[in-house]
C-alpha positions in Angstrom: 54.3 -37.6 42.8 57.2 -37.7 45.1 58.9 -40.3 42.9 58.5 -38.0 39.8 59.9 -35.0 41.7 62.9 -37.0 43.0 63.5 -38.4 39.6 63.4 -35.0 37.9 65.5 -33.4 40.7 68.1 -36.1 40.4 68.1 -35.9 36.6 68.6 -32.1 36.5 71.2 -32.3 39.3 73.3 -34.8 37.4 72.7 -33.1 34.1 73.9 -29.7 35.5 77.0 -31.3 37.1 77.9 -33.0 33.9 77.3 -29.9 31.8 79.2 -27.5 34.1 81.9 -30.0 34.8 82.7 -30.3 31.1 82.7 -26.7 30.1 86.4 -26.7 29.6 88.6 -29.3 28.1 91.0 -30.3 30.9 94.7 -30.8 30.0 94.8 -34.6 30.6 98.1 -35.1 28.7 100.1 -35.1 32.0 97.7 -37.8 33.5 99.0 -40.2 30.8 102.6 -39.2 31.2 102.8 -37.4 27.9 104.9 -34.4 27.3 103.4 -31.1 28.3 101.7 -29.4 25.3 102.1 -25.9 26.8 105.3 -25.5 24.8 103.4 -26.3 21.6 100.7 -23.8 22.6 103.2 -21.1 23.2 104.8 -21.7 19.8 101.4 -21.5 18.2 100.6 -18.3 20.0 103.9 -16.8 18.9 103.2 -17.8 15.3 99.7 -16.3 15.5 101.1 -13.0 16.8 103.7 -13.0 14.0 100.9 -13.5 11.4 99.0 -10.7 13.0 102.1 -8.5 12.8 102.6 -9.5 9.2 99.1 -8.4 8.3 99.6 -5.1 10.1 102.7 -4.5 8.1 100.9 -5.3 4.9 98.1 -2.9 5.7 100.8 -0.2 6.3 102.3 -1.0 2.9 105.5 -2.5 4.4 105.6 -5.5 2.1 109.3 -6.2 2.4 109.2 -6.2 6.2 106.2 -8.5 6.2 107.9 -10.8 3.7 111.0 -11.0 5.9 108.9 -11.8 9.0 107.1 -14.5 7.1 110.2 -16.0 5.7 111.7 -16.1 9.2 108.6 -17.8 10.5 108.7 -20.2 7.6 112.2 -21.3 8.3 111.8 -21.9 12.0 108.6 -23.9 12.3 106.6 -26.6 10.6 105.2 -25.7 7.2 101.9 -23.8 7.5 99.7 -22.9 4.6 98.9 -19.5 6.2 102.4 -18.3 5.8 102.7 -19.3 2.1 99.2 -17.8 1.5 100.1 -14.5 2.9 103.4 -14.4 0.9 101.3 -15.1 -2.2 99.0 -12.3 -1.3 101.9 -9.9 -1.0 103.3 -10.9 -4.4 99.8 -10.5 -5.9 99.6 -7.0 -4.5 102.9 -6.2 -6.0 101.6 -7.6 -9.4 104.2 -10.4 -9.3 101.8 -13.1 -10.4 104.2 -15.9 -11.1 105.6 -15.6 -7.6 102.2 -15.4 -6.1 101.0 -18.5 -8.0 104.0 -20.4 -6.6 103.3 -19.3 -3.0 99.6 -20.2 -3.3 100.5 -23.6 -4.8 102.9 -24.3 -1.9 100.1 -23.4 0.5 97.8 -25.8 -1.3 100.4 -28.5 -1.4 100.5 -28.4 2.4 96.8 -28.3 2.8 94.7 -28.9 -0.4 91.6 -27.9 1.5 92.9 -24.5 2.7 90.1 -22.2 1.7 91.9 -18.8 1.7 94.6 -20.1 -0.7 91.9 -21.3 -3.2 90.2 -17.9 -2.9 93.4 -15.9 -3.3 94.8 -17.9 -6.2 91.5 -17.7 -8.0 91.6 -13.9 -7.6 95.2 -13.8 -8.9 94.1 -15.8 -11.9 91.3 -13.4 -12.6 93.7 -10.4 -12.2 96.1 -12.1 -14.7 93.2 -12.9 -17.1 92.9 -16.6 -16.7 89.2 -17.2 -16.1 89.3 -21.0 -16.5 91.9 -21.5 -13.8 89.9 -19.1 -11.6 86.8 -21.2 -12.2 88.7 -24.4 -11.3 89.4 -23.0 -7.8 85.9 -21.6 -7.6 84.7 -25.2 -8.1 87.1 -26.3 -5.3 85.6 -23.7 -3.0 82.1 -24.9 -3.9 83.1 -28.4 -2.7 84.9 -27.1 0.5 82.2 -24.6 1.5 79.2 -26.9 1.8 77.2 -24.5 3.8 78.6 -21.4 2.1 81.5 -19.2 3.1 82.6 -15.7 2.6 85.4 -16.6 0.2 83.0 -18.5 -2.0 80.6 -15.6 -2.1 83.4 -13.1 -2.8 84.8 -15.2 -5.6 81.4 -15.8 -7.2 80.9 -12.0 -7.3 84.4 -11.4 -8.6 83.9 -14.0 -11.4 80.6 -12.5 -12.3 82.1 -9.0 -12.5 85.0 -10.2 -14.6 82.7 -11.9 -17.1 80.4 -8.8 -17.2 83.3 -6.5 -17.8 84.7 -8.8 -20.5 81.3 -8.9 -22.2 81.2 -5.1 -22.2 84.7 -4.9 -23.7 83.7 -7.3 -26.5 80.6 -5.3 -27.3 82.6 -2.0 -27.4 85.1 -3.6 -29.9 82.3 -4.6 -32.2 
């Protein structure tokens, strides 16, 4: 009985130390003599703040200011699909579909599995009346969202509404 108790105690003691000791990922890059990644983290935080500011400007209807901020961000850092995607979103809101398609395609050329770009370009295709291209990106989302995602569900509903509205228009013309 004492052996079982000691074994259980030792097991839980070691398990807790392991679990609590590994709660956070330590920065071990300096242990290996690698450059400090704090600078990269700071740049990433600045970019995320800029993206948040860009979305705030969009919500306020300040599209040109948001585009300027995003273009500045695009010129100073490595290519990020988020920046191109937001620029595509702005152009879509302004009904500049050709520009929005180019921005979305640039986002997808950087990361072909970037879910928001597939979602937004499909919505742009629906808004411009190209159901087949929208369905192509819907199929891509179906592959990328194995366990479902909000973008997939939203696009499924948008395509269904588009098809339903087109069927109603066809019936009215008859």
